N, C-alpha and C positions, 0 to 999 in steps of 0.2 A: 504494500500500500504506500503510495507516495504522499509526502507531506504537502499540504497546501501552502502557498506563499503567505507570508505575514502581511496583514493589512495595517500594521502599525505605522503611524506617521512619523517620519524622521524629521529632525529639525537642525538648524544651524545657529540656535540661540547663543550658545557659548562662544562660537566662532565670531559672531557679529558683536557680542558684548565685549570680548577681549579686544577686537579691532577698535572699538569706540572708546575703550579705556574706562569702562564703568564697572563698579563692583556689583555683585549679586544684590546686595542690599539697596544700592542706588537705583538699580533697574526695577526692583520690587516697589520702591517708593514712587517712582515715576508712573508705573503701571497700576498702582493701587492694589497690589497683590502681596502675598507673604513671600519672604525669602525662600521658604520651603517650596513654594510653587515654582520659583525660578530654578531651584536645585533639581526638582523633579523634571522640569522641562529639559534641562541640560543633560540629565542622565537618561533621557528618552523614556521616562516612566509615566509621563503625563502628556496627553494630547490636549492642547488648549481649545477653548471654545472659539468659535469664529470671531467673536468680539475681541477676545484677547489676541488672537492671531493677527487681526487687523491693526490693533494698537501696537503690537510688536513691530510689524512691518513699517508702520508709520514712524515709530521712534527711530528705527534704524535706517529709514529712507530707502527701503528696498521693496520689491514686489513680494507679495505673499508666496508666490511660486518659487522665489529665490531662497526663501527661508525654510519652507516646508516641502517635503516630497514623500 
């Protein structure tokens, strides 16, 4: 029996955060989420809501498609 491909959404939140030079806490404050949410996103343990994904892409100045796949 073959395994089905994972439908998990991958993101580049950590990569973009480090490029911009902001801490997890600073990003959390700007987005009005907890630092634990940012940690979970960066560890690929949490798929954000559409609203949060849009706020992330706006903050980093990239298209949603560039940040998530």
